[in-house]
C-alpha positions as CSV (number, residue, x, y, z in Angstrom):
1,X,57.8,-6.7,103.9
2,X,54.8,-6.6,106.3
3,X,54.4,-9.6,108.7
4,X,51.0,-11.1,108.4
5,X,49.7,-12.5,111.7
6,X,48.6,-16.1,111.3
7,X,45.0,-15.3,112.6
8,X,44.6,-12.6,110.0
9,X,45.8,-14.9,107.2
10,X,43.2,-17.4,108.2
11,X,40.3,-15.1,107.5
12,X,41.6,-13.7,104.2
13,X,39.7,-16.3,102.1
14,X,36.5,-15.3,103.9
15,X,37.1,-11.7,103.1
16,X,37.8,-12.5,99.5
17,X,34.6,-14.4,99.2
18,X,32.6,-11.5,100.7
19,X,34.2,-9.1,98.3
20,X,32.3,-10.8,95.4
21,X,28.9,-10.0,97.0
22,X,26.8,-7.2,95.6
23,X,26.9,-5.5,99.0
24,X,30.7,-5.1,98.7
25,X,30.9,-4.0,95.1
26,X,32.8,-0.8,94.8
27,X,34.6,-1.3,98.1
28,X,38.4,-1.2,98.1
29,X,40.0,-4.4,96.9
30,X,41.3,-6.7,99.7
31,X,45.0,-7.4,99.3
32,X,46.0,-11.0,98.5
33,X,48.1,-12.7,101.2
34,X,51.8,-12.9,100.6
35,X,53.0,-16.0,98.8
36,X,54.4,-18.6,101.1
37,X,57.4,-20.6,100.2
38,X,58.2,-24.2,101.2
39,X,61.4,-25.1,103.2
40,X,62.0,-28.5,104.7
41,X,63.2,-28.7,108.4
42,X,63.8,-32.4,109.3
43,X,62.9,-33.4,112.8
44,X,62.1,-29.9,114.1
45,X,61.0,-31.4,117.4
46,X,64.6,-32.4,118.3
47,X,66.9,-30.4,115.9
48,X,68.1,-26.9,115.5
49,X,66.2,-25.9,112.3
50,X,68.7,-23.2,111.2
51,X,70.8,-25.8,109.5
52,X,68.9,-28.3,107.4
53,X,71.9,-30.6,107.0
54,X,73.2,-30.9,110.6
55,X,70.6,-31.6,113.3
56,X,72.6,-30.0,116.1
57,X,74.2,-27.1,114.2
58,X,74.6,-24.3,114.8
59,X,75.9,-25.3,118.2
60,X,75.2,-24.4,121.0
61,X,71.7,-23.0,120.6
62,X,68.9,-22.2,122.9
63,X,66.7,-24.0,120.4
64,X,68.1,-27.1,122.1
65,X,66.9,-26.0,125.5
66,X,63.5,-25.5,127.2
67,X,62.3,-23.0,129.8
68,X,62.6,-24.2,133.3
69,X,61.9,-21.8,136.2
70,X,63.5,-24.2,138.7
71,X,66.9,-23.8,137.1
72,X,69.1,-20.9,138.1
73,X,69.5,-19.7,134.5
74,X,65.8,-20.2,133.7
75,X,66.5,-22.8,131.1
76,X,67.4,-26.5,130.8
77,X,69.3,-28.3,128.1
78,X,66.9,-30.6,126.2
79,X,68.8,-32.9,123.9
80,X,67.3,-36.0,122.3
81,X,69.4,-39.2,122.0
82,X,68.2,-39.6,118.4
83,X,70.0,-36.4,117.5
84,X,73.4,-37.2,118.9
85,X,76.3,-38.9,117.1
86,X,76.5,-42.7,117.0
87,X,79.7,-44.6,117.3
88,X,81.0,-47.4,115.0
89,X,78.7,-49.8,116.9
90,X,75.7,-47.7,116.2
91,X,75.3,-46.6,119.8
92,X,74.2,-43.0,120.2
93,X,75.3,-40.9,123.1
94,X,72.9,-40.8,126.0
95,X,72.3,-37.1,126.9
96,X,70.6,-37.7,130.3
97,X,73.4,-36.1,132.3
98,X,73.9,-33.2,129.9
99,X,70.1,-32.5,130.2
100,X,70.7,-31.7,133.9
101,X,72.6,-28.6,132.8
102,X,70.9,-25.2,132.8
103,X,73.0,-24.0,129.9
104,X,76.2,-24.5,128.0
105,X,79.8,-24.2,129.0
106,X,81.4,-20.8,129.8
107,X,84.3,-22.1,127.6
108,X,81.9,-23.4,124.9
109,X,83.4,-24.3,121.6
110,X,80.9,-22.9,119.1
111,X,80.4,-24.9,115.9
112,X,78.7,-24.2,112.6
113,X,79.1,-25.3,109.0
114,X,79.5,-22.5,106.4
115,X,80.0,-24.0,102.9
116,X,82.5,-22.2,100.9
117,X,83.8,-19.9,103.7
118,X,87.2,-18.4,103.3
119,X,88.2,-16.9,106.7
120,X,90.8,-14.6,105.1
121,X,88.5,-13.2,102.5
122,X,85.9,-12.7,105.1
123,X,88.2,-11.0,107.6
124,X,87.3,-13.5,110.3
125,X,89.1,-12.5,113.6
126,X,92.0,-14.9,113.8
127,X,93.7,-16.3,116.9
128,X,96.6,-14.0,116.2
129,X,94.5,-10.8,116.4
130,X,91.7,-11.3,118.9
131,X,91.0,-7.6,119.1
132,X,89.3,-7.8,115.6
133,X,86.4,-9.6,117.2
134,X,85.5,-6.4,119.1
135,X,85.6,-4.1,116.1
136,X,82.1,-2.7,115.2
137,X,82.3,-4.1,111.7
138,X,83.7,-7.6,112.6
139,X,82.1,-10.3,110.4
140,X,82.2,-12.6,113.5
141,X,80.9,-11.4,116.8
142,X,79.5,-13.0,119.9
143,X,77.6,-10.3,121.9
144,X,76.3,-10.4,125.4
145,X,72.5,-10.1,124.8
146,X,71.8,-8.1,127.9
147,X,74.4,-5.4,127.2
148,X,75.2,-5.6,123.5
149,X,78.9,-5.9,124.5
150,X,81.1,-7.9,122.0
151,X,83.1,-10.7,123.5
152,X,86.7,-11.6,122.9
153,X,86.6,-14.5,120.4
154,X,88.3,-15.9,117.3
155,X,87.3,-18.1,114.5
156,X,89.0,-21.0,112.6
157,X,88.2,-23.7,110.2
158,X,88.9,-27.2,111.6
159,X,92.4,-28.0,110.3
160,X,91.9,-31.7,111.0
161,X,90.1,-32.2,107.7
162,X,89.8,-30.4,104.4
163,X,86.6,-32.4,103.4
164,X,83.9,-29.7,103.0
165,X,81.3,-32.2,104.3
166,X,83.3,-32.8,107.5
167,X,84.9,-29.4,108.2
168,X,83.3,-27.2,110.8
169,X,83.9,-23.5,111.5
170,X,84.9,-23.1,115.1
171,X,84.4,-20.0,117.3
172,X,86.2,-20.0,120.6
173,X,86.0,-17.5,123.5
174,X,89.4,-16.2,124.8
175,X,87.9,-15.0,128.0
176,X,85.1,-17.1,129.5
177,X,81.5,-16.3,128.9
178,X,79.7,-15.1,132.0
179,X,77.8,-17.7,133.8
180,X,74.0,-17.6,133.5
181,X,74.2,-15.0,130.7
182,X,72.7,-15.2,127.2
183,X,74.8,-14.6,124.1
184,X,74.1,-14.0,120.4
185,X,76.5,-15.3,117.7
186,X,76.7,-13.1,114.7
187,X,78.1,-14.0,111.3
188,X,77.8,-11.4,108.5
189,X,79.2,-10.5,105.2
190,X,80.9,-13.8,104.8
191,X,82.8,-14.5,101.5
192,X,84.2,-17.4,99.5
193,X,87.8,-17.7,98.2
194,X,86.9,-15.4,95.2
195,X,85.6,-12.8,97.5
196,X,81.9,-13.4,96.7
197,X,79.3,-12.9,99.4
198,X,77.9,-16.2,100.7
199,X,74.1,-16.6,100.6
200,X,72.5,-17.2,104.0
201,X,71.0,-20.6,104.8
202,X,67.4,-20.9,103.6
203,X,65.6,-21.0,107.0
204,X,67.6,-18.1,108.3
205,X,67.1,-16.1,105.1
206,X,63.3,-16.6,105.5
207,X,63.6,-15.0,109.0
208,X,65.9,-12.3,107.9
209,X,64.0,-11.2,104.8
210,X,60.5,-11.6,106.3
211,X,59.6,-14.3,103.9
212,X,56.7,-16.3,105.0
213,X,56.7,-20.1,104.7
214,X,54.2,-22.9,105.0
215,X,56.4,-24.6,107.6
216,X,54.9,-24.5,111.1
217,X,58.2,-24.9,112.9
218,X,59.7,-21.9,111.1
219,X,56.7,-19.7,111.7
220,X,56.5,-20.7,115.4
221,X,60.1,-19.5,115.9
222,X,59.6,-16.3,113.9
223,X,58.6,-14.1,117.0
224,X,61.8,-15.2,118.8
225,X,63.9,-14.4,115.8
226,X,62.3,-11.0,115.4
227,X,63.2,-10.3,119.0
228,X,66.8,-11.4,118.3
229,X,66.9,-9.1,115.3
230,X,65.7,-6.2,117.4
231,X,68.5,-6.8,119.9
232,X,71.1,-6.9,117.1
233,X,69.8,-3.7,115.7
234,X,70.1,-2.0,119.1
235,X,73.7,-3.3,119.1
236,X,74.4,-1.6,115.8
237,X,74.3,-4.7,113.6
238,X,72.4,-4.4,110.4
239,X,69.8,-7.1,109.7
240,X,70.4,-7.3,105.9
241,X,74.2,-8.0,106.4
242,X,73.6,-11.2,108.4
243,X,74.6,-14.6,107.2
244,X,73.5,-16.3,110.4
245,X,72.6,-15.3,114.0
246,X,71.4,-17.4,116.9
247,X,71.6,-17.4,120.7
248,X,72.6,-19.6,123.6
249,X,72.6,-19.5,127.4
250,X,75.6,-20.2,129.6
251,X,75.2,-22.5,132.6
252,X,74.9,-20.9,136.0
253,X,77.7,-21.1,138.6
254,X,75.4,-23.1,140.8
255,X,74.7,-25.7,138.2
256,X,78.4,-26.2,137.4
257,X,79.7,-26.3,141.0
258,X,76.9,-27.6,143.2
259,X,78.0,-31.2,143.1
260,X,81.6,-30.7,144.2
261,X,80.5,-28.1,146.8
262,X,77.9,-30.5,148.1
263,X,80.3,-33.5,148.5
264,X,83.0,-31.2,150.0
265,X,80.6,-29.8,152.6
266,X,79.1,-33.1,153.4
267,X,82.5,-34.8,153.7
268,X,84.0,-32.2,156.0
269,X,80.8,-32.1,158.2
270,X,81.3,-35.8,158.8
271,X,84.8,-35.1,160.2
272,X,83.1,-33.0,163.0
273,X,86.2,-30.8,163.2
274,X,88.6,-33.8,163.4
275,X,91.3,-35.0,161.1
276,X,90.7,-37.6,158.5
277,X,91.8,-41.2,159.3
278,X,95.1,-42.3,157.9
279,X,97.5,-45.2,157.9
280,X,101.2,-45.2,157.1
281,X,102.4,-48.2,155.0
282,X,106.1,-47.3,154.7
283,X,108.6,-44.9,156.1
284,X,112.0,-44.8,154.3
285,X,115.0,-42.9,155.6
286,X,117.6,-42.2,152.9
287,X,121.3,-41.9,153.5
288,X,123.2,-39.1,151.8
289,X,124.8,-39.9,148.4
290,X,128.4,-41.0,148.4
291,X,131.3,-39.7,146.4
292,X,130.5,-42.2,143.6
293,X,127.0,-40.9,143.2
294,X,123.7,-42.0,144.6
295,X,123.2,-45.7,145.2
296,X,120.1,-47.6,146.2
297,X,118.8,-46.3,149.5
298,X,120.6,-42.9,149.1
299,X,119.2,-39.5,148.1
300,X,120.9,-36.2,147.8
301,X,117.9,-34.0,148.5
302,X,115.4,-36.1,150.5
303,X,116.0,-37.5,154.0
304,X,112.7,-39.3,154.6
305,X,109.7,-40.5,152.5
306,X,106.4,-41.4,154.2
307,X,103.7,-43.2,152.3
308,X,100.3,-44.6,153.1
309,X,96.6,-44.1,152.7
310,X,93.8,-41.9,154.1
311,X,90.0,-42.3,154.2
312,X,87.7,-40.0,152.3
313,X,83.9,-40.3,152.3
314,X,83.0,-42.2,149.1
315,X,80.4,-40.5,146.9
316,X,80.7,-43.0,144.0
317,X,78.4,-45.9,143.3
318,X,80.8,-48.7,144.0
319,X,82.5,-49.7,147.3
320,X,86.0,-49.0,146.0
321,X,85.2,-46.1,143.7
322,X,87.1,-47.8,140.9
323,X,87.4,-46.3,137.4
324,X,84.0,-46.3,135.7
325,X,82.1,-45.5,138.9
326,X,79.6,-42.7,138.8
327,X,78.2,-40.5,141.5
328,X,75.8,-42.3,143.8
329,X,72.3,-40.7,144.0
330,X,70.1,-42.0,146.8
331,X,66.3,-42.0,146.4
332,X,64.6,-39.6,146.3
333,X,67.2,-38.1,143.9
334,X,67.6,-34.4,144.7
335,X,70.2,-34.0,142.0
336,X,73.1,-34.0,144.4
337,X,75.5,-36.9,145.1
338,X,75.2,-39.0,148.2
339,X,77.6,-41.1,150.2
340,X,77.5,-44.7,148.9
341,X,76.8,-46.0,152.4
342,X,77.0,-44.6,156.0
343,X,80.6,-45.9,156.4
344,X,81.7,-46.0,152.8
345,X,85.2,-44.5,152.3
346,X,87.5,-44.0,149.3
347,X,91.0,-45.2,150.2
348,X,93.3,-42.6,148.8
349,X,97.1,-42.9,148.7
350,X,99.7,-40.3,149.8
351,X,103.4,-39.9,149.5
352,X,105.2,-37.1,151.4
353,X,108.9,-36.2,151.1
354,X,111.0,-34.5,153.8
355,X,114.1,-32.7,152.4
356,X,117.5,-32.7,154.0
357,X,117.5,-29.0,154.4
358,X,114.7,-29.5,157.0
359,X,115.9,-32.6,158.9
360,X,118.5,-35.4,158.5
361,X,119.0,-36.7,162.1
362,X,115.4,-37.3,163.2
363,X,116.5,-37.7,166.8
364,X,117.3,-34.0,166.8
365,X,114.9,-31.0,166.2
366,X,114.5,-29.9,162.6
367,X,117.0,-27.5,161.2
368,X,114.1,-25.3,159.9
369,X,110.4,-26.0,159.7
370,X,109.2,-26.9,156.2
371,X,106.3,-25.3,154.3
372,X,103.9,-28.1,153.4
373,X,102.5,-28.2,149.9
374,X,100.2,-30.5,148.0
375,X,101.7,-31.7,144.7
376,X,99.6,-32.3,141.6
377,X,101.0,-34.8,139.0
378,X,100.8,-34.7,135.3
379,X,98.7,-36.4,132.6
380,X,97.4,-39.8,133.7
381,X,100.3,-40.1,136.1
382,X,100.3,-40.8,139.9
383,X,101.5,-39.6,143.2
384,X,104.8,-41.2,142.5
385,X,105.7,-38.2,140.4
386,X,106.6,-36.4,143.6
387,X,109.4,-39.0,144.0
388,X,111.5,-36.9,141.6
389,X,114.8,-38.5,142.6
390,X,118.2,-36.9,143.0
391,X,118.7,-34.0,140.7
392,X,115.0,-33.8,139.7
393,X,113.0,-30.6,139.9
394,X,110.5,-31.6,142.6
395,X,113.3,-32.7,145.0
396,X,115.5,-29.7,144.2
397,X,112.6,-27.3,144.8
398,X,111.9,-29.1,148.1
399,X,115.5,-29.1,149.4
400,X,116.5,-25.6,148.1
401,X,113.4,-23.9,149.5
402,X,112.6,-26.1,152.5
403,X,109.3,-27.4,151.3
404,X,107.6,-30.7,152.1
405,X,105.6,-31.9,149.1
406,X,102.7,-34.4,149.6
407,X,101.0,-36.0,146.7
408,X,98.0,-38.2,146.0
409,X,96.7,-39.7,142.7
410,X,94.3,-37.5,140.7
411,X,91.5,-40.1,141.0
412,X,89.6,-40.1,137.8
413,X,92.6,-38.9,135.8
414,X,95.5,-41.1,137.0
415,X,97.3,-44.0,135.5
416,X,94.7,-46.5,136.7
417,X,92.1,-44.5,134.7
418,X,93.8,-45.0,131.3
419,X,91.8,-48.1,130.4
420,X,88.5,-46.4,131.2
421,X,89.5,-43.2,129.4
422,X,90.0,-45.3,126.2
423,X,86.6,-46.8,126.6
424,X,85.1,-43.3,127.0
425,X,86.6,-42.1,123.7
426,X,84.8,-45.0,122.0
427,X,81.4,-44.4,123.7
428,X,80.7,-40.9,125.1
429,X,77.7,-42.2,127.0
430,X,80.4,-43.3,129.6
431,X,81.7,-39.8,129.9
432,X,79.7,-38.8,133.0
433,X,81.5,-41.4,135.1
434,X,84.9,-40.1,134.0
435,X,84.0,-36.6,135.4
436,X,82.3,-37.9,138.5
437,X,85.4,-39.7,139.6
438,X,87.5,-36.7,138.9
439,X,85.4,-34.7,141.4
440,X,85.9,-37.4,144.0
441,X,89.6,-36.9,143.2
442,X,89.3,-33.2,144.0
443,X,87.8,-34.1,147.3
444,X,90.7,-36.5,148.0
445,X,93.1,-33.6,147.6
446,X,91.1,-31.4,150.0
447,X,91.3,-34.2,152.6
448,X,95.0,-34.5,152.2
449,X,95.3,-30.7,152.8
450,X,93.3,-31.2,156.0
451,X,95.7,-33.9,157.1
452,X,98.5,-31.4,156.6
453,X,96.8,-28.6,158.4
454,X,95.0,-30.3,161.4
455,X,96.9,-30.4,164.7
456,X,95.9,-34.1,165.0
457,X,96.9,-34.9,161.4
458,X,100.3,-35.6,160.1
459,X,101.9,-33.0,162.4
460,X,101.0,-35.3,165.4
461,X,102.5,-38.5,163.8
462,X,106.1,-39.5,164.8
463,X,106.9,-40.1,161.1
464,X,106.6,-36.3,160.6
465,X,108.5,-35.2,163.7
466,X,112.2,-34.8,164.4
467,X,113.4,-34.6,168.0
468,X,109.8,-34.7,169.1
469,X,108.9,-31.6,167.0
470,X,106.9,-31.4,163.7
471,X,109.1,-31.0,160.7
472,X,106.6,-28.7,159.0
473,X,104.5,-25.7,159.8
474,X,100.9,-26.9,159.7
475,X,99.4,-23.4,160.0
476,X,99.6,-22.9,156.2
477,X,99.3,-25.4,153.3
478,X,100.1,-24.6,149.7
479,X,99.6,-26.2,146.2
480,X,102.0,-26.8,143.4
481,X,101.1,-28.8,140.3
482,X,102.3,-29.2,136.8
483,X,100.7,-29.9,133.4
484,X,97.5,-31.8,134.3
485,X,98.4,-30.7,137.9
486,X,98.0,-27.2,136.6
487,X,94.8,-27.9,134.7
488,X,93.0,-29.7,137.5
489,X,94.8,-27.6,140.1
490,X,92.8,-24.6,138.8
491,X,89.6,-26.4,139.8
492,X,91.1,-27.4,143.2
493,X,92.1,-23.7,143.8
494,X,88.5,-22.7,143.2
495,X,87.0,-24.9,145.9
496,X,89.7,-25.9,148.5
497,X,89.3,-24.3,152.0
498,X,92.7,-25.1,153.6
499,X,94.8,-23.7,150.8
500,X,94.8,-20.1,149.6
501,X,98.0,-19.8,147.5
502,X,99.1,-22.1,144.7
503,X,101.3,-22.5,141.6
504,X,99.9,-23.8,138.4
505,X,102.8,-25.0,136.3
506,X,102.5,-25.1,132.5
507,X,98.7,-24.9,132.9
508,X,95.7,-24.4,130.6
509,X,92.0,-25.0,130.7
510,X,89.1,-26.3,128.6
511,X,90.0,-29.8,127.3
512,X,87.9,-29.1,124.2
513,X,90.5,-26.4,123.4
514,X,93.6,-28.4,124.6
515,X,93.2,-31.9,123.2
516,X,93.7,-31.2,119.5
517,X,96.5,-28.8,120.2
518,X,98.4,-31.3,122.3
519,X,101.0,-33.9,121.1
520,X,99.8,-36.0,124.0
521,X,96.4,-36.6,122.4
522,X,97.9,-38.3,119.4
523,X,98.2,-41.6,121.3
524,X,94.4,-41.5,122.0
525,X,93.1,-40.3,118.6
526,X,93.0,-43.8,117.1
527,X,90.5,-44.9,119.8
528,X,88.5,-41.7,119.4
529,X,88.2,-42.2,115.6
530,X,87.7,-46.0,116.0
531,X,90.8,-46.9,113.9
532,X,92.5,-48.3,116.9
533,X,89.5,-49.8,118.7
534,X,89.5,-53.2,117.0
535,X,86.7,-54.9,115.1
536,X,84.3,-54.8,118.1
537,X,85.3,-51.4,119.3
538,X,83.5,-48.1,119.1
539,X,84.9,-44.6,118.2
540,X,83.6,-41.9,115.9
541,X,85.1,-41.9,112.4
542,X,83.5,-38.5,111.4
543,X,85.8,-35.5,112.1
544,X,82.6,-33.4,112.3
545,X,81.2,-35.7,115.0
546,X,84.5,-35.6,116.9
547,X,84.5,-31.8,116.9
548,X,80.9,-31.8,118.2
549,X,81.7,-34.4,120.9
550,X,84.7,-32.4,122.2
551,X,82.5,-29.3,122.5
552,X,79.7,-31.4,124.0
553,X,81.9,-33.0,126.6
554,X,83.1,-29.6,127.9
555,X,79.6,-29.0,129.3
556,X,80.3,-31.8,131.9
557,X,84.1,-31.5,132.0
558,X,83.5,-28.0,133.6
559,X,82.5,-29.8,136.7
560,X,86.0,-31.4,137.1
561,X,88.6,-29.1,135.5
562,X,89.7,-25.4,135.7
563,X,87.1,-24.3,133.2
564,X,84.3,-24.6,135.7
565,X,86.1,-22.8,138.6
566,X,88.7,-20.2,137.4
567,X,86.4,-17.2,137.9
568,X,85.9,-18.3,141.5
569,X,89.6,-18.6,142.3
570,X,90.0,-14.9,143.2
571,X,87.4,-12.5,142.0
572,X,84.1,-14.4,142.8
573,X,84.7,-16.9,145.5
574,X,82.2,-19.7,145.9
575,X,80.1,-20.1,149.1
576,X,82.1,-20.9,152.2
577,X,85.3,-20.7,150.2
578,X,88.2,-18.2,150.7
579,X,89.6,-16.2,147.8
580,X,92.8,-17.7,146.4
581,X,95.8,-16.4,144.4
582,X,97.7,-18.5,141.8
583,X,100.9,-18.1,139.9
584,X,100.8,-19.4,136.4
585,X,104.1,-20.4,134.9
586,X,103.7,-21.0,131.2
587,X,106.2,-22.5,128.8
588,X,106.2,-20.5,125.6
589,X,105.3,-22.8,122.6
590,X,104.5,-25.7,124.9
591,X,103.8,-28.8,122.8
592,X,101.6,-30.5,125.4
593,X,99.5,-27.7,127.0
594,X,98.8,-24.9,124.6
595,X,100.1,-21.5,125.7
596,X,96.9,-20.0,124.2
597,X,94.8,-22.1,126.6
598,X,97.0,-20.7,129.4
599,X,96.3,-17.1,128.3
600,X,92.6,-18.0,128.1
601,X,92.8,-19.2,131.7
602,X,94.7,-16.2,132.9
603,X,92.2,-13.7,131.4
604,X,89.3,-15.6,133.0
605,X,91.0,-15.6,136.4
606,X,91.8,-12.0,136.1
607,X,95.6,-12.7,136.6
608,X,98.0,-9.9,135.8
609,X,100.7,-10.4,133.2
610,X,104.4,-10.1,134.1
611,X,105.9,-7.9,131.3
612,X,107.6,-8.2,129.0
613,X,105.9,-11.5,128.4
614,X,108.1,-12.4,125.5
615,X,110.7,-10.6,123.4
616,X,109.4,-8.2,120.7
617,X,108.3,-10.1,117.6
618,X,108.6,-13.5,119.3
619,X,104.8,-14.0,119.8
620,X,102.8,-14.9,116.7
621,X,100.0,-12.6,117.7
622,X,100.0,-9.1,116.0
623,X,98.8,-7.7,119.4
624,X,100.1,-10.2,122.0
625,X,98.2,-10.7,125.3
626,X,95.1,-8.7,124.4
627,X,92.8,-8.4,127.5
628,X,95.6,-9.1,130.0
629,X,96.4,-6.3,132.3
630,X,100.1,-5.8,133.1
631,X,101.4,-6.4,136.6
632,X,101.1,-3.2,138.6
633,X,104.1,-1.6,140.2
634,X,105.0,-2.3,143.8
635,X,104.2,-5.4,145.9
636,X,101.5,-7.6,144.4
637,X,99.9,-10.6,146.2
638,X,97.3,-11.5,143.6
639,X,97.3,-13.9,140.7
640,X,100.1,-13.5,138.1
641,X,100.8,-15.0,134.6
642,X,104.5,-15.4,133.7
643,X,105.9,-16.7,130.4
644,X,109.1,-18.7,130.3
645,X,110.8,-18.9,127.0
646,X,113.8,-21.1,125.9
647,X,114.2,-18.9,122.9
648,X,113.9,-19.5,119.1
649,X,115.2,-22.6,117.4
650,X,119.0,-22.1,117.1
651,X,118.9,-19.1,119.3
652,X,121.2,-20.2,122.0
653,X,119.1,-22.5,124.2
654,X,120.9,-25.6,125.4
655,X,118.4,-28.0,123.9
656,X,117.8,-26.1,120.6
657,X,114.9,-23.7,121.3
658,X,111.2,-23.7,120.4
659,X,109.3,-22.3,117.4
660,X,106.0,-20.5,117.8
661,X,103.2,-23.1,117.8
662,X,100.8,-23.6,114.9
663,X,97.9,-21.2,114.9
664,X,95.6,-24.1,113.7
665,X,93.9,-26.6,116.0
666,X,96.8,-29.1,115.5
667,X,99.7,-30.0,117.7
668,X,103.3,-28.7,117.4
669,X,105.3,-31.8,116.6
670,X,109.0,-32.1,116.9
671,X,111.3,-31.3,115.1
672,X,109.3,-28.9,113.0
673,X,108.4,-26.8,116.0
674,X,111.7,-27.2,117.8
675,X,112.0,-28.9,121.2
676,X,109.2,-29.3,123.7
677,X,109.7,-26.8,126.5
678,X,106.9,-28.3,128.7
679,X,109.2,-29.3,131.6
680,X,111.6,-26.4,131.5
681,X,109.9,-23.8,133.8
682,X,109.8,-26.1,136.8
683,X,113.5,-26.9,136.4
684,X,114.6,-23.2,136.1
685,X,116.2,-21.9,139.4
686,X,114.7,-18.4,138.8
687,X,111.2,-20.0,138.3
688,X,111.6,-22.0,141.5
689,X,112.7,-18.9,143.4
690,X,109.6,-17.2,142.0
691,X,107.4,-20.0,143.2
692,X,109.0,-20.0,146.7
693,X,108.3,-16.3,147.1
694,X,104.7,-16.8,146.1
695,X,104.1,-19.9,148.3
696,X,104.1,-18.1,151.6
697,X,101.3,-17.3,154.0
698,X,98.8,-14.6,153.2
699,X,100.4,-11.3,154.0
700,X,103.8,-12.7,153.2
701,X,103.4,-14.4,149.8
702,X,103.8,-12.1,146.9
703,X,105.0,-12.1,143.3
704,X,108.8,-11.5,143.1
705,X,110.3,-10.9,139.7
706,X,113.3,-13.2,139.7
707,X,114.1,-12.4,136.0
708,X,115.8,-9.3,134.6
709,X,112.8,-6.8,134.8
710,X,113.6,-5.4,131.4
711,X,113.7,-8.8,129.6
712,X,111.5,-11.8,129.1
713,X,111.9,-14.7,131.5
714,X,113.9,-17.4,130.0
715,X,114.9,-21.1,130.6
716,X,117.5,-23.6,129.4
717,X,120.4,-21.2,129.2
718,X,118.8,-18.9,126.6
719,X,120.0,-15.3,126.8
720,X,117.8,-12.8,124.9
721,X,119.7,-10.9,122.3
722,X,122.7,-13.3,122.7
């Protein structure tokens, strides 16, 4: 059908009147204008009009942004508070901080409602066969607008509800979207449970079929939609097959990272080349354990523990930087955080542990010089996790491989932040403070690394010397973290300057991906839904709102977790930042950090896969590890993904084994999915030896396969084929 320009339509009545005059008798009949239909689009000034029922769906969408030439991407997010979900107290989320973004997350969880959709009948690419999303006829595609290249994605219905009014269709990338790029989401030939084709939504149908409307908002968007259809046609996608298509822009690297880079560079410039200030609060020397086991004051692996505090410039808006503090922005506000005051410092804690294999008699020179490493603790924990205790994995690793681990709290995501985290789940307007404090926490880790590396840092302190000599080699500092320490450690390894090699134990990324697939989130879900918040609490009872808010939060969470930094770890370093290499050690079927989130992370880093990853038939994917290149032959010093498997349930593992995790966005509860293998890789001697070989200076550190090269790496006594 021909498109009638609005100006031409305006003069048609005049032409029709003229055709009745005697001077026009006998001339060709003027065609009547096409009939216009009426479609209602509620609140088109603040809603995405493609979905008449859900103001912010499909999500994300460039319809919810505006052009802004001052932003690196050329666009700026433009969300209205009236459009965002309200909690049980009727308080809508304040989008002010989100509106400082120049696009959406590179890990963005895409949401839409498709009434009647049957993913199997529609051949939606599932999590278990990602390659389908790149097939030319895939009913679900996300294509890079500039190139027409299909992205690696999968689709799933939200398994947290079966209420059609609440259930969203979720599309997830399994390698990150490129920063600053525009993408087009394509849904076509969708079917219901009986195999019938679903009819496209009215507004989109009017665009697709060139049906004119009397709705100004629809007609104003028509040129943009025509341009989008032209791009799809060029990519080989037929217009008449479409159920829905829309576009969105990904935030730029500058927009995601500029705050942490600014506070890093500002903080280190204040040091003037010196070491951070520190103070030791305790020094404990342990006696060896006796024949009757370890008593108080004794330790089998650790000879000395040193604890204290160190000063870090405080960029939060309170003197102590306590939970709930946001970044401080001085006037005039240039969009970058400022130090709270000229002398304002965040007092960060530290705990360092010197193993017996390095020194026991501190009046004598050390036996060997330790390798110093930062240690990153797990979910909402503390630096005390480094105090593993006799027979625990951290201390065994330290003593066996002559390493000195030093830890600090992940400020913003430590035990003292639990109370504020619960508040945030009940009112997402508080969310920016949660992420700002986490960025201060990243800076704290960077200052601890400087204390380990600087000649006038810990190496000069008598507490870290034996026989007058340092017990550790301060020329090289490393990183080792587990669980949350692997998730946040990926962010640290994208920005830290004094560390270039690190281990990310049982890691993953994108909390919007992780939370619903983790057993750990179960304790927090009542607060998120409002069922555990009390009569005066908040929370969001709607599952659909919860899905949106998790996706929405990722746009800011990128600033504080691996999702915002993984592409900069090795292949695209940030300004004034060295390239890094990381070893990812993943627990197959992990109940706390999804193994699929780890694979997502590894693809985005560009890590190579140690093969075989798992035994044949063990992985639920029909084509396991799509998009992950195998580890090349010979010595390799770059980033590597290794999978550690304690075997199938009843297959010979000491603790019973682990089943493949659910492919739905739900957690793998015990006992249905076997035992949780989350802590097993870090305890495995072969995994520790692999870490030790990797955590060596550039030029020396490399991946060493400490498993049988022909078999999968295993833990917990499991023997493949046994």
